[in-house]
C-alpha positions, 0 to 999 in steps of 0.5 A: 852767515846764516840764511834761510832761517825759518820754522822748519815744521810746525810740529817739530818747532825747530828752525833749520839754518843753511850754513856754509854749503859747499854745494856737494849735492847730497841733500838734493838726492836725499830730499824726495819732495823737491824742497831743496833748490841751488842758487849757484852752488849754494843750497836753499830750502823751498819751505813750501815744499819741505815736509820737515823729514830732516833728511837733508840734515841727516845726509849733509857731510859738512854740517851746513844744514843744521836744526836750531832748537 
């Protein structure tokens, strides 16, 4: 199931999807802008705070955060 699909950054024009998050927390620690929120053990991205740096995508060991072109 795909959730939280939105335009990640207007300059990048890519979409970020959160898929099958396992709640490891690595993306929480990588985000310097507080854009990662947990709902239970699952990750949600607060796109009002997201700057488009994609560090959350880079650190996800389960490839649960992906960029869709």
